[in-house]
gemmi code that builds the backbone of each chain (N, CA, C; Angstrom):
import gemmi

chains = {
    "A": [
        ("MET", (93.705, 95.000, 105.504), (94.268, 95.750, 104.787), (94.841, 94.559, 103.307)),
        ("SER", (94.348, 94.774, 102.110), (94.251, 94.096, 101.306), (95.462, 94.361, 100.142)),
        ("GLU", (95.147, 95.770, 99.323), (96.073, 96.233, 98.514), (97.426, 96.686, 99.257)),
        ("PRO", (98.240, 96.863, 98.701), (99.575, 97.294, 99.542), (99.863, 99.248, 99.444)),
        ("ILE", (99.936, 99.209, 100.319), (100.064, 101.071, 100.723), (101.251, 101.095, 99.908)),
        ("ILE", (101.584, 102.043, 98.865), (102.692, 102.526, 98.350), (102.788, 104.286, 98.547)),
        ("LEU", (104.269, 104.542, 99.258), (104.731, 105.642, 99.589), (105.813, 105.889, 98.434)),
        ("ARG", (105.797, 107.184, 98.343), (106.778, 107.627, 97.161), (107.465, 109.001, 98.156)),
        ("TYR", (109.165, 109.234, 97.892), (109.448, 110.537, 98.409), (110.262, 110.817, 97.692)),
        ("GLN", (110.822, 112.011, 97.145), (111.878, 112.794, 96.977), (112.623, 113.328, 98.234)),
        ("VAL", (113.879, 112.610, 98.035), (115.090, 112.653, 99.026), (115.894, 114.276, 97.993)),
        ("ASP", (115.648, 115.043, 98.961), (116.622, 116.174, 98.129), (118.007, 116.770, 98.634)),
        ("GLY", (118.955, 116.299, 97.666), (120.213, 116.007, 97.792), (120.792, 117.117, 98.950)),
        ("ASP", (120.522, 118.971, 98.544), (121.126, 119.483, 99.268), (120.820, 120.149, 100.523)),
        ("ASP", (119.510, 119.183, 100.829), (119.043, 119.361, 102.308), (119.195, 118.817, 103.337)),
        ("PHE", (120.643, 118.756, 103.941), (120.424, 118.378, 105.388), (119.607, 118.427, 106.494)),
        ("VAL", (119.043, 119.534, 106.505), (118.685, 120.165, 107.754), (116.998, 119.279, 107.311)),
        ("SER", (116.394, 119.079, 106.745), (115.398, 118.513, 106.297), (115.352, 116.985, 106.060)),
        ("CYS", (116.988, 116.238, 105.856), (116.620, 114.977, 105.659), (116.243, 114.335, 106.469)),
        ("GLY", (115.470, 112.907, 106.429), (114.644, 112.556, 107.322), (113.312, 112.775, 107.316)),
        ("HIS", (112.404, 113.562, 106.808), (111.418, 113.937, 106.423), (110.608, 112.313, 106.318)),
        ("ALA", (111.508, 111.704, 105.371), (110.589, 110.708, 104.546), (110.747, 109.549, 106.027)),
        ("SER", (111.631, 109.396, 106.961), (111.667, 108.420, 106.922), (110.905, 108.354, 108.651)),
        ("GLU", (110.281, 109.940, 108.847), (109.395, 110.261, 109.744), (108.084, 109.884, 109.617)),
        ("ASP", (107.767, 110.664, 108.439), (106.010, 110.255, 107.809), (105.924, 108.670, 107.694)),
        ("VAL", (107.261, 107.609, 107.287), (106.778, 106.228, 107.179), (107.124, 105.545, 108.687)),
        ("LYS", (107.481, 106.196, 109.813), (107.529, 105.647, 111.207), (105.854, 105.972, 111.605)),
        ("ARG", (105.599, 107.577, 111.165), (104.293, 107.849, 111.534), (102.890, 107.112, 110.925)),
        ("THR", (103.349, 106.411, 109.760), (102.383, 105.665, 108.429), (102.138, 104.240, 109.089)),
        ("LEU", (103.729, 103.568, 109.548), (103.416, 102.438, 110.264), (102.818, 102.365, 111.454)),
        ("LYS", (102.456, 103.189, 112.470), (102.508, 103.750, 113.692), (101.184, 103.356, 113.498)),
        ("ASN", (100.397, 104.168, 112.507), (98.891, 104.198, 112.551), (98.465, 103.035, 112.175)),
        ("ILE", (98.183, 102.335, 111.028), (98.548, 101.194, 110.432), (98.593, 100.336, 112.082)),
        ("GLY", (99.126, 100.078, 112.523), (99.573, 99.224, 114.125), (100.254, 98.087, 113.641)),
        ("PHE", (101.481, 98.021, 113.315), (102.904, 97.205, 113.177), (103.201, 97.117, 114.188)),
        ("PRO", (104.051, 96.123, 115.029), (104.394, 96.175, 115.897), (106.123, 97.100, 116.205)),
        ("ALA", (106.218, 97.348, 117.853), (106.994, 98.382, 117.862), (108.494, 98.523, 117.376)),
        ("SER", (109.047, 97.013, 117.741), (110.157, 96.411, 116.980), (110.508, 96.476, 115.485)),
        ("VAL", (109.296, 96.067, 115.121), (109.655, 96.233, 112.648), (109.612, 97.837, 112.650)),
        ("ILE", (108.391, 98.324, 113.175), (108.530, 99.796, 113.001), (110.176, 100.418, 113.548)),
        ("ARG", (110.425, 100.319, 114.641), (111.434, 100.295, 114.757), (112.575, 100.354, 113.784)),
        ("ASN", (113.025, 98.999, 113.123), (113.971, 98.505, 112.675), (113.790, 99.185, 110.790)),
        ("VAL", (112.488, 99.312, 110.699), (112.117, 99.788, 109.065), (112.601, 101.587, 109.713)),
        ("SER", (112.355, 102.408, 110.397), (112.960, 103.813, 110.527), (114.374, 103.707, 110.531)),
        ("ILE", (115.222, 102.747, 111.475), (116.425, 103.392, 111.520), (117.022, 103.016, 109.800)),
        ("ALA", (117.012, 101.788, 109.353), (117.280, 101.152, 108.207), (116.697, 102.335, 107.130)),
        ("MET", (115.674, 103.181, 107.164), (114.769, 104.116, 106.166), (115.852, 105.524, 106.530)),
        ("TYR", (116.379, 105.578, 107.455), (116.712, 107.024, 107.595), (118.366, 106.708, 107.822)),
        ("GLU", (118.806, 105.328, 107.626), (119.997, 105.594, 107.302), (120.319, 105.803, 105.190)),
        ("GLY", (119.631, 105.036, 105.347), (119.451, 105.192, 103.580), (119.072, 106.948, 102.637)),
        ("GLU", (117.907, 107.316, 103.399), (118.083, 108.795, 103.486), (119.732, 109.734, 103.767)),
        ("ILE", (120.058, 109.336, 104.850), (121.489, 110.034, 105.240), (122.149, 109.944, 103.851)),
        ("ASN", (122.145, 108.794, 103.806), (123.118, 108.235, 102.639), (123.315, 108.518, 101.396)),
        ("MET", (121.472, 108.638, 100.898), (121.492, 109.284, 99.836), (121.649, 110.791, 99.705)),
        ("VAL", (121.850, 111.737, 101.140), (121.895, 113.015, 101.256), (123.611, 113.425, 100.835)),
        ("ILE", (123.835, 111.975, 101.989), (125.966, 112.931, 101.914), (126.079, 112.413, 100.959)),
        ("HIS", (126.044, 111.330, 100.204), (126.869, 110.572, 98.843), (126.261, 110.967, 97.638)),
        ("ALA", (125.086, 110.890, 97.488), (124.523, 110.737, 95.611), (123.272, 112.144, 95.798)),
        ("ASN", (123.784, 113.223, 96.145), (122.634, 114.765, 96.111), (121.452, 113.885, 95.635)),
        ("GLY", (121.042, 113.105, 96.745), (119.481, 112.457, 97.407), (119.233, 111.892, 96.001)),
        ("GLY", (117.732, 111.369, 95.989), (117.133, 110.380, 95.150), (115.822, 110.112, 95.112)),
        ("VAL", (115.120, 108.871, 95.078), (113.781, 108.425, 95.619), (113.342, 107.685, 96.825)),
        ("ALA", (113.028, 107.487, 97.285), (112.902, 106.492, 98.638), (111.152, 105.813, 98.156)),
        ("GLU", (110.864, 104.456, 97.666), (109.679, 104.301, 97.492), (109.465, 103.152, 98.933)),
        ("VAL", (108.795, 103.284, 99.844), (108.169, 102.044, 100.673), (106.628, 101.553, 99.819)),
        ("VAL", (106.902, 100.358, 99.829), (105.433, 99.208, 99.626), (105.078, 98.597, 101.083)),
        ("ILE", (103.992, 98.739, 101.762), (103.565, 98.167, 102.887), (102.456, 97.153, 102.459)),
        ("TYR", (103.023, 95.695, 102.533), (102.122, 94.220, 102.627), (101.539, 94.318, 103.785)),
        ("GLU", (101.006, 93.199, 103.675), (100.429, 92.756, 105.171), (101.544, 92.074, 105.731)),
        ("ASP", (102.061, 91.625, 105.143), (103.412, 90.501, 105.446), (104.586, 91.024, 105.630)),
        ("ARG", (104.961, 92.027, 104.946), (106.527, 92.587, 104.595), (106.483, 94.426, 104.039)),
        ("ILE", (107.405, 94.371, 104.473), (108.131, 96.017, 103.861), (108.746, 96.038, 102.976)),
        ("VAL", (108.617, 96.666, 102.059), (109.746, 96.987, 100.702), (109.921, 98.353, 100.550)),
        ("ILE", (111.310, 98.850, 101.159), (111.830, 100.127, 100.790), (112.708, 100.057, 99.723)),
        ("THR", (112.676, 101.086, 98.847), (113.737, 100.966, 97.144), (114.529, 102.223, 97.476)),
        ("LEU", (115.374, 102.363, 97.422), (116.056, 103.732, 97.472), (117.244, 103.568, 96.475)),
        ("THR", (116.755, 104.842, 95.340), (117.317, 104.754, 93.988), (117.777, 106.005, 94.227)),
        ("ASP", (119.091, 106.159, 93.865), (119.817, 107.982, 93.548), (120.687, 107.534, 91.968)),
        ("THR", (121.078, 108.747, 91.375), (121.708, 109.302, 90.430), (123.239, 109.572, 90.515)),
        ("GLY", (123.164, 109.367, 91.905), (124.699, 109.484, 92.404), (126.386, 108.897, 91.627)),
        ("LYS", (127.086, 109.203, 92.453), (128.516, 108.342, 91.851), (128.788, 106.498, 91.785)),
        ("GLY", (127.386, 106.395, 92.606), (127.811, 104.665, 92.662), (128.849, 104.373, 93.472)),
        ("ILE", (128.686, 102.842, 93.387), (129.625, 101.912, 94.818), (130.468, 101.190, 94.002)),
        ("ALA", (131.908, 101.607, 93.762), (133.074, 100.985, 93.227), (133.140, 99.720, 93.483)),
        ("ASP", (133.463, 99.287, 95.166), (133.252, 97.980, 95.538), (132.439, 98.051, 96.806)),
        ("ILE", (131.282, 97.235, 96.227), (130.284, 96.663, 97.249), (130.427, 96.489, 98.566)),
        ("GLU", (131.702, 94.785, 97.957), (131.959, 94.233, 99.436), (133.088, 95.173, 100.439)),
        ("GLN", (133.571, 96.155, 99.747), (134.484, 97.049, 100.748), (133.216, 98.245, 101.721)),
        ("ALA", (132.238, 98.586, 100.671), (131.742, 99.282, 101.372), (130.361, 98.647, 102.407)),
        ("MET", (130.458, 97.865, 102.273), (129.721, 97.183, 103.465), (130.124, 96.959, 104.349)),
        ("GLN", (131.427, 96.871, 104.613), (132.297, 96.980, 105.817), (132.289, 97.685, 107.088)),
        ("GLU", (132.306, 97.461, 108.573), (131.925, 98.385, 109.556), (132.745, 99.468, 109.283)),
        ("GLY", (132.981, 100.863, 109.176), (133.955, 101.813, 109.433), (134.314, 102.461, 108.258)),
        ("PHE", (134.530, 101.246, 107.330), (134.899, 102.137, 105.710), (133.901, 103.120, 105.510)),
        ("SER", (133.877, 103.806, 104.709), (133.385, 105.566, 104.844), (134.195, 106.176, 103.847)),
        ("THR", (133.434, 106.452, 102.499), (134.667, 107.855, 101.674), (133.414, 108.886, 102.180)),
        ("ALA", (132.850, 109.429, 103.481), (132.231, 110.434, 103.741), (133.146, 111.368, 103.898)),
        ("THR", (133.255, 112.757, 103.630), (134.297, 114.156, 104.018), (134.153, 114.318, 105.673)),
        ("ASP", (134.740, 114.799, 105.713), (135.122, 116.069, 107.236), (133.932, 116.873, 107.513)),
        ("ALA", (133.564, 117.614, 106.575), (132.580, 118.110, 106.966), (130.788, 117.129, 107.360)),
        ("ILE", (130.927, 116.077, 106.787), (129.770, 115.094, 107.227), (129.944, 114.772, 108.672)),
        ("ARG", (131.826, 114.390, 108.911), (131.775, 113.767, 109.866), (131.425, 114.614, 111.312)),
        ("GLU", (131.435, 116.263, 110.585), (131.582, 116.973, 111.893), (129.630, 117.138, 112.129)),
        ("LEU", (129.286, 116.649, 111.240), (127.559, 116.685, 111.511), (127.296, 115.977, 112.142)),
        ("GLY", (127.733, 114.580, 112.087), (127.589, 113.396, 112.836), (127.553, 111.994, 112.683)),
        ("PHE", (127.776, 112.532, 111.213), (127.610, 110.651, 110.457), (128.984, 110.635, 109.310)),
        ("GLY", (128.945, 109.616, 108.879), (130.199, 108.714, 108.108), (130.709, 108.529, 108.880)),
        ("ALA", (130.688, 107.342, 109.806), (131.089, 106.664, 110.530), (131.364, 105.039, 109.594)),
        ("GLY", (130.706, 104.938, 108.923), (131.084, 104.154, 107.865), (130.107, 103.075, 108.450)),
        ("MET", (128.883, 103.540, 109.242), (127.960, 101.864, 109.641), (126.589, 102.065, 108.779)),
        ("GLY", (127.190, 102.854, 108.171), (125.102, 103.043, 107.339), (124.858, 101.521, 106.640)),
        ("LEU", (125.567, 101.447, 105.929), (124.851, 100.638, 104.959), (125.423, 99.021, 105.908)),
        ("PRO", (126.416, 98.498, 106.993), (126.193, 97.780, 107.639), (124.738, 97.562, 108.913)),
        ("ASN", (124.165, 98.709, 108.918), (123.329, 99.070, 109.871), (122.331, 98.552, 108.884)),
        ("MET", (121.865, 99.204, 107.727), (120.812, 98.837, 107.078), (120.750, 97.673, 106.998)),
        ("LYS", (122.104, 96.359, 106.899), (122.154, 95.256, 106.618), (121.162, 94.501, 107.987)),
        ("LYS", (121.865, 95.334, 109.028), (121.921, 94.444, 110.478), (119.993, 94.295, 110.247)),
        ("TYR", (119.528, 95.669, 110.649), (118.144, 95.614, 110.858), (117.234, 95.341, 109.499)),
        ("SER", (117.542, 94.841, 108.360), (116.306, 94.141, 107.785), (116.621, 92.808, 107.343)),
        ("ASP", (115.640, 92.378, 106.698), (115.658, 90.974, 106.434), (116.656, 90.004, 105.541)),
        ("ASN", (116.170, 91.076, 104.354), (116.714, 90.693, 102.904), (117.663, 92.435, 102.873)),
        ("MET", (118.217, 92.765, 102.392), (119.194, 93.504, 101.516), (119.978, 93.588, 100.532)),
        ("LYS", (119.563, 94.080, 99.082), (120.161, 94.009, 98.195), (120.501, 95.123, 97.562)),
        ("ILE", (122.084, 95.287, 96.894), (122.681, 96.659, 96.427), (123.189, 96.532, 94.941)),
        ("GLU", (122.377, 97.463, 94.422), (122.949, 97.247, 92.668), (123.428, 99.141, 92.387)),
        ("SER", (124.880, 98.676, 91.961), (125.604, 99.926, 91.634), (126.245, 99.631, 90.458)),
        ("GLU", (125.729, 101.074, 89.740), (127.151, 101.414, 88.721), (127.576, 102.902, 89.026)),
        ("VAL", (129.360, 102.435, 88.847), (130.040, 104.166, 89.107), (129.758, 105.071, 88.050)),
        ("GLY", (129.069, 106.048, 88.679), (128.562, 106.955, 87.091), (127.636, 106.967, 87.388)),
        ("LYS", (126.808, 106.141, 87.837), (124.976, 105.928, 87.086), (124.312, 106.144, 88.303)),
        ("GLY", (124.824, 105.120, 89.618), (123.848, 105.348, 90.489), (124.003, 104.159, 91.166)),
        ("THR", (122.745, 104.335, 92.231), (122.527, 103.020, 93.139), (121.350, 102.575, 93.439)),
        ("VAL", (120.700, 101.691, 93.348), (119.628, 101.044, 94.086), (119.814, 100.060, 95.512)),
        ("VAL", (119.428, 100.562, 96.230), (119.367, 99.691, 97.651), (117.804, 99.313, 97.709)),
        ("THR", (117.531, 97.844, 98.445), (116.338, 96.886, 98.425), (116.570, 96.361, 99.851)),
        ("LEU", (115.351, 96.992, 100.398), (115.392, 96.347, 102.099), (114.068, 95.626, 101.787)),
        ("GLU", (114.393, 94.960, 102.184), (112.379, 93.649, 102.875), (112.973, 93.677, 104.441)),
        ("PHE", (111.586, 93.975, 104.922), (111.416, 93.426, 106.496), (110.171, 92.959, 106.479)),
        ("LEU", (110.235, 91.451, 107.153), (108.955, 90.698, 106.721), (108.425, 90.276, 108.101)),
        ("LEU", (107.124, 90.410, 108.496), (106.427, 90.143, 109.857), (106.162, 88.397, 110.108)),
        ("ASN", (107.168, 88.116, 110.989), (106.944, 86.761, 111.136), (105.951, 86.212, 111.622)),
        ("ASP", (105.519, 87.194, 112.450), (104.375, 86.449, 113.480), (103.074, 87.343, 112.950)),
    ],
    "B": [
        ("MET", (114.821, 106.622, 137.187), (114.894, 108.109, 137.468), (113.740, 108.736, 136.334)),
        ("THR", (113.188, 110.021, 136.994), (112.790, 111.031, 135.519), (114.026, 111.894, 135.144)),
        ("VAL", (113.459, 112.708, 133.762), (113.801, 113.110, 133.189), (114.315, 114.618, 134.180)),
        ("LYS", (112.924, 114.566, 134.936), (113.190, 116.365, 136.335), (114.749, 116.049, 137.022)),
        ("GLU", (114.764, 114.358, 137.355), (115.648, 114.155, 138.056), (117.064, 114.688, 137.612)),
        ("ILE", (117.176, 114.030, 136.575), (118.030, 113.943, 135.219), (118.471, 115.285, 135.627)),
        ("ALA", (117.438, 116.490, 135.194), (117.605, 117.928, 134.951), (118.670, 118.178, 136.030)),
        ("ASP", (117.890, 118.335, 137.642), (118.438, 118.636, 138.432), (120.201, 117.751, 138.825)),
        ("ILE", (119.986, 116.851, 138.679), (121.469, 116.334, 138.802), (122.522, 116.902, 137.988)),
        ("LEU", (122.230, 117.187, 136.689), (123.301, 118.284, 135.488), (122.788, 119.546, 135.500)),
        ("GLY", (122.015, 120.008, 136.965), (121.702, 121.661, 136.689), (121.414, 122.424, 135.361)),
        ("ALA", (120.516, 121.646, 134.263), (120.584, 121.487, 133.278), (118.984, 122.346, 132.999)),
        ("GLU", (118.804, 123.269, 132.073), (118.340, 123.812, 131.307), (117.012, 123.142, 130.667)),
        ("ILE", (115.937, 122.909, 130.838), (114.907, 122.536, 130.214), (114.423, 123.431, 129.432)),
        ("LEU", (114.334, 122.792, 127.596), (113.952, 123.715, 126.526), (112.937, 123.391, 126.169)),
        ("CYS", (112.747, 122.154, 126.203), (111.406, 121.664, 125.931), (110.437, 121.010, 126.561)),
        ("CYS", (109.175, 120.957, 126.241), (108.573, 119.407, 126.697), (108.746, 119.291, 128.085)),
        ("GLY", (108.809, 120.711, 129.040), (109.267, 120.438, 130.309), (107.844, 119.782, 131.148)),
        ("GLU", (106.656, 119.867, 130.523), (105.411, 119.001, 131.514), (105.639, 117.950, 131.207)),
        ("LEU", (106.504, 117.358, 130.361), (106.982, 115.468, 130.811), (107.808, 115.191, 131.670)),
        ("ALA", (108.606, 116.392, 132.186), (110.196, 115.633, 132.552), (109.189, 114.825, 133.619)),
        ("ASP", (108.149, 115.246, 134.705), (108.331, 114.752, 135.905), (107.668, 113.012, 135.442)),
        ("GLN", (106.657, 113.374, 134.771), (106.707, 111.901, 133.935), (106.776, 110.901, 133.620)),
        ("THR", (108.287, 111.215, 132.264), (108.664, 110.385, 131.931), (110.063, 110.011, 132.696)),
        ("GLN", (109.985, 108.506, 132.675), (111.060, 107.451, 133.410), (111.616, 106.870, 132.575)),
        ("VAL", (113.125, 107.088, 133.045), (114.219, 106.346, 132.007), (114.607, 106.143, 133.248)),
        ("HIS", (115.506, 104.419, 132.537), (116.469, 103.283, 133.026), (117.731, 102.739, 132.321)),
        ("SER", (118.098, 104.040, 131.112), (119.506, 103.980, 130.910), (119.792, 104.535, 130.094)),
        ("ALA", (120.759, 105.538, 129.871), (121.150, 106.638, 128.837), (122.482, 106.172, 127.829)),
        ("CYS", (122.611, 106.777, 126.937), (123.857, 106.731, 125.969), (124.868, 108.184, 125.967)),
        ("GLY", (126.185, 108.258, 125.300), (126.367, 109.490, 125.420), (127.347, 109.247, 124.086)),
        ("SER", (127.266, 110.546, 122.986), (127.989, 110.648, 121.486), (127.719, 111.405, 120.954)),
        ("ASP", (128.664, 112.173, 120.152), (128.741, 112.737, 119.325), (128.425, 112.467, 117.798)),
        ("MET", (128.777, 111.255, 117.830), (128.559, 110.730, 116.355), (127.171, 110.127, 116.316)),
        ("MET", (126.571, 110.383, 115.190), (124.961, 110.189, 115.388), (125.078, 108.423, 114.485)),
        ("SER", (125.651, 108.645, 113.611), (126.118, 107.205, 112.975), (126.716, 106.083, 113.823)),
        ("ASP", (126.881, 106.306, 115.056), (127.396, 105.056, 116.533), (125.872, 104.670, 116.959)),
        ("VAL", (125.233, 106.590, 117.359), (123.779, 105.990, 117.652), (123.018, 105.209, 117.234)),
        ("LEU", (122.863, 105.256, 115.977), (122.005, 104.616, 114.977), (122.238, 103.225, 115.081)),
        ("ALA", (123.990, 103.052, 115.345), (124.570, 101.514, 115.077), (124.399, 100.628, 116.473)),
        ("PHE", (124.673, 101.345, 117.552), (124.596, 100.438, 118.782), (123.986, 100.696, 120.302)),
        ("VAL", (122.860, 101.585, 119.904), (121.672, 102.671, 120.782), (120.479, 101.230, 120.818)),
        ("LYS", (120.204, 100.591, 122.163), (119.297, 99.491, 121.946), (118.135, 100.292, 122.192)),
        ("ASP", (117.766, 100.686, 123.480), (116.592, 100.910, 124.486), (116.816, 102.227, 125.446)),
        ("GLN", (117.678, 102.688, 125.110), (118.486, 103.901, 125.841), (117.554, 105.012, 125.394)),
        ("GLY", (117.199, 105.821, 126.836), (115.782, 106.586, 127.119), (116.530, 107.989, 126.591)),
        ("VAL", (117.679, 107.756, 126.843), (118.373, 109.250, 126.847), (119.704, 109.500, 126.075)),
        ("LEU", (119.889, 110.624, 125.184), (120.733, 110.707, 124.819), (121.831, 112.064, 125.202)),
        ("LEU", (123.263, 111.723, 125.616), (123.963, 112.935, 125.805), (124.274, 113.631, 124.364)),
        ("THR", (124.874, 114.597, 124.232), (125.480, 114.813, 123.381), (126.405, 115.837, 123.030)),
        ("GLY", (127.451, 116.504, 122.207), (127.656, 117.558, 122.198), (127.489, 118.300, 120.889)),
        ("LEU", (126.683, 117.572, 119.877), (126.603, 117.928, 118.423), (125.307, 118.664, 118.370)),
        ("VAL", (124.948, 119.481, 117.944), (124.136, 120.205, 117.533), (123.401, 120.662, 116.006)),
        ("ASN", (122.611, 119.914, 115.222), (121.742, 120.200, 114.337), (120.656, 119.208, 114.272)),
        ("PRO", (120.235, 119.492, 113.649), (118.371, 119.102, 113.521), (118.600, 117.247, 113.592)),
        ("GLN", (119.351, 117.116, 112.965), (119.662, 115.514, 112.736), (119.677, 114.733, 113.809)),
        ("VAL", (120.236, 115.495, 114.789), (120.330, 114.656, 116.707), (118.695, 114.400, 116.702)),
        ("VAL", (117.597, 115.151, 116.871), (116.670, 115.081, 117.103), (115.875, 114.341, 116.262)),
        ("ARG", (116.690, 114.076, 115.041), (115.536, 113.048, 113.988), (116.553, 111.452, 114.365)),
        ("THR", (117.412, 111.682, 114.886), (118.027, 110.393, 115.157), (117.532, 109.878, 116.627)),
        ("ALA", (117.316, 110.980, 117.579), (116.115, 110.728, 118.469), (115.070, 109.580, 118.560)),
        ("GLU", (114.210, 110.290, 117.121), (113.331, 109.811, 117.173), (112.955, 108.712, 116.908)),
        ("MET", (113.957, 108.152, 115.963), (113.934, 106.761, 115.325), (114.310, 105.948, 115.744)),
        ("MET", (115.363, 106.526, 117.095), (115.586, 105.449, 117.862), (114.402, 105.377, 119.384)),
        ("ASP", (113.507, 106.190, 119.460), (112.443, 106.168, 120.515), (113.196, 106.598, 121.504)),
        ("ILE", (114.511, 107.618, 121.391), (114.860, 108.373, 122.551), (113.960, 109.708, 123.243)),
        ("LEU", (113.640, 109.484, 124.372), (112.650, 110.280, 125.013), (113.268, 111.834, 125.387)),
        ("CYS", (114.763, 111.905, 125.691), (115.124, 113.726, 126.268), (116.843, 113.302, 125.610)),
        ("VAL", (117.061, 114.267, 124.676), (118.471, 114.609, 125.008), (118.899, 116.010, 125.984)),
        ("VAL", (120.205, 115.649, 126.335), (120.898, 116.336, 127.010), (122.167, 116.999, 125.928)),
        ("PHE", (121.994, 118.387, 125.622), (123.093, 118.906, 124.739), (124.203, 119.377, 126.180)),
        ("VAL", (125.510, 118.739, 126.079), (126.785, 119.100, 127.186), (126.903, 120.136, 126.532)),
        ("ARG", (128.157, 120.590, 127.619), (128.718, 121.884, 127.588), (128.201, 123.031, 126.880)),
        ("GLY", (127.474, 123.302, 127.700), (126.538, 124.419, 127.442), (125.981, 124.846, 125.881)),
        ("LYS", (125.965, 123.694, 125.395), (125.849, 123.716, 124.257), (124.076, 124.198, 123.759)),
        ("LYS", (123.331, 124.979, 123.019), (121.854, 125.269, 122.768), (121.437, 124.957, 121.416)),
        ("PRO", (120.360, 124.633, 121.620), (119.622, 124.074, 120.199), (119.108, 125.659, 119.709)),
        ("ASP", (118.790, 125.437, 118.227), (118.249, 126.600, 117.819), (117.205, 126.679, 117.851)),
        ("GLN", (115.964, 127.868, 117.606), (114.569, 127.310, 117.863), (113.741, 126.287, 116.573)),
        ("MET", (114.140, 126.088, 115.680), (113.800, 125.204, 114.767), (114.204, 123.372, 115.424)),
        ("MET", (114.993, 123.592, 115.704), (115.122, 122.278, 116.403), (114.157, 121.870, 117.700)),
        ("ILE", (114.209, 122.974, 118.209), (113.430, 123.127, 119.806), (111.788, 122.620, 118.731)),
        ("ASN", (111.867, 123.412, 117.994), (109.855, 123.207, 117.306), (109.709, 122.020, 116.853)),
        ("LEU", (111.120, 120.961, 116.521), (111.093, 119.707, 115.735), (110.848, 118.732, 116.976)),
        ("ALA", (111.556, 119.285, 117.933), (111.099, 117.981, 119.320), (110.376, 118.016, 119.638)),
        ("THR", (109.887, 119.501, 120.017), (108.224, 120.124, 120.764), (107.238, 119.098, 119.557)),
        ("ALA", (106.925, 119.152, 118.631), (106.298, 118.704, 117.771), (106.307, 116.903, 117.888)),
        ("LYS", (107.303, 116.141, 118.358), (107.283, 114.944, 118.580), (107.561, 114.697, 119.963)),
        ("GLY", (107.638, 115.835, 120.785), (107.208, 115.167, 122.570), (109.151, 114.566, 122.608)),
        ("ILE", (109.678, 115.074, 122.602), (111.155, 114.980, 122.689), (111.549, 116.494, 123.946)),
        ("ILE", (112.340, 115.762, 124.539), (112.599, 116.877, 126.007), (114.025, 117.178, 125.806)),
        ("LEU", (113.860, 118.326, 125.563), (115.862, 118.472, 125.268), (116.037, 119.700, 126.760)),
        ("LEU", (117.093, 119.164, 126.797), (118.048, 119.737, 128.154), (119.419, 120.441, 127.879)),
        ("SER", (119.859, 121.353, 128.180), (121.789, 121.733, 128.047), (121.650, 122.125, 129.701)),
        ("THR", (123.498, 121.445, 129.545), (124.045, 121.585, 130.704), (125.183, 122.668, 130.296)),
        ("GLU", (125.620, 122.746, 131.157), (127.297, 123.409, 131.047), (127.939, 122.567, 131.936)),
        ("GLU", (127.841, 121.544, 131.994), (128.755, 120.369, 132.537), (129.451, 119.452, 130.925)),
        ("ARG", (130.465, 119.059, 131.245), (131.462, 118.503, 129.761), (130.426, 117.074, 130.216)),
        ("MET", (130.916, 116.191, 128.874), (130.006, 114.931, 128.831), (130.862, 114.345, 129.610)),
        ("TYR", (132.147, 113.715, 130.015), (132.206, 112.825, 130.858), (131.733, 112.905, 132.191)),
        ("PRO", (131.810, 114.540, 132.574), (131.238, 114.949, 134.319), (129.857, 114.294, 133.715)),
        ("ALA", (129.087, 114.162, 133.249), (127.582, 114.670, 132.819), (127.174, 113.161, 132.800)),
        ("CYS", (127.678, 112.589, 132.070), (127.798, 111.121, 131.889), (127.946, 110.814, 133.637)),
        ("GLY", (128.928, 110.820, 134.232), (129.634, 109.860, 135.390), (128.317, 110.575, 136.328)),
        ("LYS", (127.715, 111.547, 136.972), (126.750, 111.636, 137.101), (125.874, 111.240, 137.784)),
        ("LEU", (125.151, 111.079, 136.184), (124.169, 110.068, 136.049), (124.104, 109.064, 136.150)),
        ("TYR", (125.788, 107.912, 135.756), (125.733, 107.255, 135.821), (125.765, 106.428, 137.528)),
        ("ALA", (126.410, 107.372, 138.629), (126.582, 107.526, 139.677), (125.313, 107.389, 140.667)),
        ("ALA", (124.270, 108.599, 139.826), (123.126, 108.189, 141.028), (122.024, 106.638, 139.893)),
        ("GLY", (122.746, 106.217, 139.388), (121.982, 105.243, 139.311), (121.241, 104.745, 137.449)),
        ("LEU", (121.737, 106.000, 136.842), (121.180, 105.680, 135.506), (122.077, 104.750, 134.676)),
        ("GLU", (121.830, 103.755, 134.245), (122.608, 102.727, 133.979), (122.769, 102.935, 132.298)),
        ("SER", (124.108, 102.477, 132.124), (124.279, 101.917, 130.132), (123.124, 101.100, 129.352)),
        ("GLY", (122.699, 100.678, 130.078), (121.456, 99.522, 128.976), (122.366, 98.542, 128.209)),
        ("LYS", (121.757, 97.984, 127.580), (121.966, 97.272, 126.402), (122.762, 97.438, 125.083)),
        ("THR", (123.196, 97.327, 124.357), (123.445, 97.487, 123.254), (123.329, 96.593, 121.824)),
        ("VAL", (122.838, 96.875, 120.825), (122.185, 96.128, 119.808), (123.223, 94.751, 119.459)),
    ],
}
model = gemmi.Model(1)
for chain_id, residues in chains.items():
    chain = gemmi.Chain(chain_id)
    for i, (resn, *xyz) in enumerate(residues, 1):
        res = gemmi.Residue()
        res.name, res.seqid = resn, gemmi.SeqId(i, " ")
        for name, pos in zip(("N", "CA", "C"), xyz):
            atom = gemmi.Atom()
            atom.name, atom.element = name, gemmi.Element(name[0])
            atom.pos, atom.b_iso = gemmi.Position(*pos), 0.0
            res.add_atom(atom)
        chain.add_residue(res)
    model.add_chain(chain)
structure = gemmi.Structure()
structure.add_model(model)
structure.setup_entities()
C-alpha cells in the first residue's frame, strides 16, 4: 500500500438509528487490509464515539479517514454549536447531553476522554457558534 | 462457557444467530444500560447484558467485539435490530430475568467479570 486510502462520510445529524454506519465501514475496511486487531478496535471505538458526538451534539458533520501504511488519521468536522471550554469537556463525567440522549444510553461524559484514551494523538479545535474539528491519530508502532 | 449454556441458565430465548450459540465460547461478561460506559470500561468481555433496546446497542457490541447481547427484563429488540445483529453474527438473547439475578446466575456458573480498560 503506497498511496494512502481516503474514506469520507457524511454523518446525518437527525438519524440516531443509522449512526455508526461510518465506523462500521472503517472497521470492515481496516479488517480487509489486515491491520492488527488491537489497532482496529482502538480506531473503531474512537471513531464511533466521534460519530455519536456529532449526532447528539452537532447535528451531524463530516468524517474523513486517511489510512497510511504506518498510521491512521481521522478528522471529524462539524458546524455545530462548538465547545466553550475544551478542558472542561475533556473531564470524565462532564456532559451537556440531554436526558433524552441519556435514555438512549449515551451522554455519560466519557466520549471525548475515551477518544483520547484510544488514540495516540488527539487535537480539538472549536469555536462557539461555528463548530468543532477533532483530529485523531493512531500510530502503528510495530 | 458457550452462549447456548448462557441461554439455558437464563431461560433465554435465542432471537438470532442461534446456529452459532453452541460453538461460541465466552469467558467474561458485563452488564450496563449505558452504552457510553460499555465503550469506556469494557475490555474483552464477550457478553453484554442490558435493559436498553435500540440499534446502538448492536453497534456498540460490534465496536467492542462483543459476541452476544442478552436483553434482560423481558425486553425484545425490533426486527431492524435483529437484522443488524444477524448481518454481524452477533447472537441476541432475551430473558425475563432482571439485571441483578441474570448477572448473578452467570457469575455463579463461572462467567467472570473480566478485565476493564
